[in-house]
DRENDO-1510 file (C-alpha; in Angstrom, 1 decimal, always signed):
<recs>
REC; n; res; u; v; w
REC; 1; MET; +36.7; +108.3; +38.6 .
REC; 2; ILE; +40.1; +107.0; +39.2 .
REC; 3; PRO; +40.0; +105.4; +42.9 .
REC; 4; GLU; +41.6; +106.7; +46.6 .
REC; 5; PRO; +45.3; +106.2; +46.9 .
REC; 6; ILE; +46.2; +102.4; +48.3 .
REC; 7; PRO; +46.2; +102.3; +52.0 .
REC; 8; VAL; +48.9; +102.5; +53.8 .
REC; 9; LYS; +48.0; +99.7; +56.0 .
REC; 10; ALA; +47.0; +97.3; +53.1 .
REC; 11; LYS; +48.3; +93.5; +53.7 .
REC; 12; ARG; +51.4; +92.8; +51.8 .
REC; 13; ASN; +50.9; +90.2; +49.0 .
REC; 14; SER; +47.3; +89.8; +48.5 .
REC; 15; ASP; +46.1; +93.0; +49.1 .
REC; 16; SER; +48.7; +94.2; +47.0 .
REC; 17; ARG; +47.9; +91.9; +43.9 .
REC; 18; ALA; +44.2; +93.0; +44.3 .
REC; 19; LEU; +45.0; +96.8; +44.3 .
REC; 20; LEU; +47.0; +96.6; +41.3 .
REC; 21; THR; +44.6; +94.6; +39.7 .
REC; 22; ASP; +41.8; +96.8; +40.5 .
REC; 23; ALA; +43.9; +99.8; +39.6 .
REC; 24; VAL; +44.5; +98.7; +36.0 .
REC; 25; ALA; +41.0; +97.5; +35.6 .
REC; 26; THR; +39.6; +101.2; +36.4 .
REC; 27; LEU; +42.3; +102.5; +33.8 .
REC; 28; LEU; +41.2; +99.6; +31.0 .
REC; 29; THR; +37.4; +100.8; +31.7 .
REC; 30; ALA; +38.1; +104.1; +31.3 .
REC; 31; GLY; +40.2; +103.8; +28.0 .
REC; 32; ALA; +37.2; +101.0; +26.8 .
REC; 33; ARG; +35.0; +103.7; +27.5 .
REC; 34; ASP; +36.5; +106.9; +26.0 .
REC; 35; GLY; +37.6; +104.5; +22.4 .
REC; 36; SER; +41.9; +104.7; +23.3 .
REC; 37; LEU; +42.0; +101.2; +24.5 .
REC; 38; ARG; +40.7; +97.6; +23.4 .
REC; 39; THR; +38.2; +96.3; +25.0 .
REC; 40; ASP; +39.5; +92.3; +24.8 .
REC; 41; VAL; +42.5; +92.6; +27.3 .
REC; 42; THR; +42.4; +92.0; +30.9 .
REC; 43; PRO; +43.6; +93.5; +33.5 .
REC; 44; ASP; +45.6; +89.8; +34.4 .
REC; 45; ASN; +47.4; +90.2; +30.6 .
REC; 46; VAL; +48.3; +93.6; +31.5 .
REC; 47; LEU; +50.1; +92.9; +34.7 .
REC; 48; LEU; +51.4; +89.6; +32.9 .
REC; 49; LEU; +53.0; +91.8; +30.5 .
REC; 50; MET; +54.0; +94.3; +32.6 .
REC; 51; GLY; +55.9; +91.6; +34.4 .
REC; 52; GLY; +57.3; +90.7; +31.3 .
REC; 53; ILE; +58.9; +93.8; +30.5 .
REC; 54; ALA; +60.0; +94.7; +34.2 .
REC; 55; TYR; +61.9; +91.4; +34.0 .
REC; 56; SER; +63.6; +92.7; +30.8 .
REC; 57; VAL; +64.4; +96.0; +32.0 .
REC; 58; ARG; +66.1; +94.2; +35.2 .
REC; 59; HIS; +68.0; +91.6; +33.0 .
REC; 60; GLY; +68.4; +93.2; +29.4 .
REC; 61; THR; +69.4; +96.6; +27.3 .
REC; 62; LYS; +67.8; +99.8; +26.9 .
REC; 63; GLU; +67.7; +98.8; +23.4 .
REC; 64; GLN; +65.7; +95.6; +24.1 .
REC; 65; THR; +63.5; +97.0; +26.5 .
REC; 66; ARG; +61.9; +100.3; +24.9 .
REC; 67; PRO; +60.7; +98.3; +21.9 .
REC; 68; LEU; +58.9; +95.7; +24.3 .
REC; 69; VAL; +57.7; +98.9; +26.1 .
REC; 70; ASP; +56.4; +100.2; +22.7 .
REC; 71; LEU; +54.9; +97.2; +21.9 .
REC; 72; PHE; +53.1; +97.2; +24.6 .
REC; 73; MET; +51.3; +100.1; +24.6 .
REC; 74; ASP; +50.3; +99.7; +20.9 .
REC; 75; ALA; +48.9; +96.4; +21.6 .
REC; 76; LEU; +46.8; +98.1; +24.5 .
REC; 77; THR; +45.7; +101.1; +22.7 .
REC; 78; THR; +42.6; +100.7; +20.0 .
REC; 79; ARG; +45.3; +102.6; +17.4 .
REC; 80; GLY; +47.5; +99.3; +17.4 .
REC; 81; PHE; +44.4; +97.3; +17.2 .
REC; 82; LYS; +42.6; +98.9; +14.3 .
REC; 83; ASP; +45.8; +98.7; +12.3 .
REC; 84; ARG; +45.7; +95.3; +12.8 .
REC; 85; LEU; +42.7; +94.3; +11.3 .
</recs>
């Protein structure tokens, strides 16, 4: 079950990080449950990778960024993970 939207009055920094971590955890749990996502990835791993991709979007080109997004998505899925075994 997907949680309610982020409350409007959430404190900016610490609450935002907790809300993002919880949202990613919810998605990872759902994906692990249905077998589409790996079970060994943590919300912090996802957020760090997303930060790196965000940096590349800002400072790189589309040609550099698109493969990173594809790699990120492949790294999260069981399909990508099983292909490496």
